[in-house]
N, C-alpha and C positions, 0 to 999 in steps of 0.2 A: 715845600715843594708842591706846586699845583700841576695837575695833569690837564692836558688839553681835552676839551669835550670830544667824546667819541662821535663819529658821524652816525646819523640815524639810518638804519638799513631801509631799503625800499619796502621790504616785507613788513617792517614795523609801521611805516607810514601808511601802507595799504590797510593794515589791521586797525589803526586808529581811524582812518577815513571810513572804513566799513562800520565801525562802532558808532561813529557820528551819524552815518546815514540811517542806521538802525534806530537810533534815538529820535531822529527827525521823523522818520516814518511812523514810529509809535505815537509821537505827539500828533501827527497829522490824522492818524486813525482815531485817536481819542477825540480830537476836535470834530472830526467828521461824524462820529457817533453822537456827540453832544448836539450837533446841528440837526441830525436826523431825528433824534429823540425830542428836540425842542422845536420841531417844524411847525407846530401849531401857531397860527398867526393870532395876534390879539384881535378881539372883536370890540369895537367901540361901544356898540349897543346891540342888544339882542331883543328882537321883537318876537314874542311868542303868541302865536294864534291859538286861542283856547280850543279850537276844533281839532287841532293837531297836537296839542300839548300832551295828551294821553298817548299819542303814537310816537312820541319822541324816543329815539333809540335809548335803550337802557344801558348800552355799553359805552356811554360817554358821560363825563362830568364837566360841569361848568365851574370854573374857579376864578375868583377875582384876586389878583395879586397886586400889591401896591407897596410903596415904601422904597427901600434902597435896592431896586432892581433896574436893569438897563431899560426895559420897556414895560412899565406897569400897564395892566389892562385885564380884560376878561378873556380867559382861554378855555378852549374846549379840548379836553384831553381824554384818552381812553380810560374806561373804568379800571380801577386798580392802580392808577397813577400815584406817585408819591411826591412829596414836597420837592425832591431833587428834580423831578420832571417839570414841575411848575416853574421852578427857578430857571431851568434851562430854556423853557419855552419863552420866558420873559427876558431872554438874552443874558442871563447870568446875574450875579451880584453886581451892584455898583461898587465903585472903588471904596466908598466909605461904609459899606455894609458890614454889619456884625454877623457874619456867617455862623459864628459859634452859638448865636442866640436862636438859631432855627434848626429844628430837628429834620434833617434832610431825608431820613429814612421813614418818616411818618406817612401813612397812607392819607390820601386826600379824599374828602367826601364831596358829593354834588352840592353846589350852592355855597361852598366854603369861601371865606375871605381870608387871605393869607397876607400878613403884614411882615415886612422885613425891616427891622430897625437899623439905624446907623450905629456905629460904635459909640458906646456910652449912653445910648438911649434905651429906655424901656418901651416895649410896645404899648400902644394906647389901650386903655381898658375898654373892653367891648361890652358896653352896657346892653343888656338884652331886654327888649320889651317882651312882656309875656305874650304868648300866643293869643290869637283872637278870643279864645275861650278862657283866658286867665291862667292857663297852665304855664309853667316855666320850661323853656326850651333847653334841654341839657347840652345841646351843641353850641348855643350862643350865649348862655347865661354867664354873667361874671360872678364873682364870689359873693357880692352883696345880694344879687337876685337869688342865688342858691341858699344863702343864709336865711332867707325868709321862709324856707320850707321847714316843716316840723321835724325835729330830731336832727337837723343839719346845722351844725355850728360852723365857725370859721375854719376849723381844722378839717372837717369833712368836706366843706365846700372846696378847699384847696386840693384835697385828694381827688375829688371829682374832676376838677380842672386839670390837674396833673395827669390823670388817666386819659382824659381827652387829648391833651397835647402829645402824650406818648403813643397812643393807640389810634388816633383819628376819631372821627365822629361816632357818636353813639348811633347804632343802627336800630335799636329797640330799647325800650325802658328796661328790659331784663338785663341789658348790658351793665346796669348799675351793680349787679351781683359781682362783677369782676373788680369793683373798686374795694380796696381793703377797708373793712369795717362796716360794709353794708351786707346785711344778711336778708333772709326771706321775710322776716317780720318788718324790717325797715322798708324793703322794697314794696310790700303791700301797703304800708302807710303812705308811700310816695306815689304809687301807681296812677292814681287819678289826678295828681297835682302837677305832673311833669309830662313833657312830650319830647319827641326828637324831630 
């Protein structure tokens, strides 16, 4: 024996309607916050006048984002911005982006280049040219460049890169002490051979 469907009361319809409105409003607020946080417009090219380069505000960072984002380009963001802010400024991930390959919580450093890979792709190796004085830049060096340093093998090079990916750019050579396996003696051996 089947029972006929009970009529839905107006109070219940009102409750369901109110819940739908609350969900829609929450989504609208979330999108609005994302738009406001990502309000930085891409800059196609940035000309820096050397006379004013020293006077540039210290409270902004320039970040070049490319790969699987909606609007790749150069973005000017507030100092302290994180990868999530850069991705939002670039219009979000593209449909084929591998969002899990990007640490959204990582702080961004000035002059950083952020690559967002597509699903199934590895990010390109960032070959780092030594600084003009021959030192290895800890913020841009790949594993091969780091491996050229004394007492740094393949495993230690990977730890340095992993620390950089998890914590952001090295702000000083002394930051190497935070990398597991690097102590005071190793830091002193590397101090004149690396830069940030």
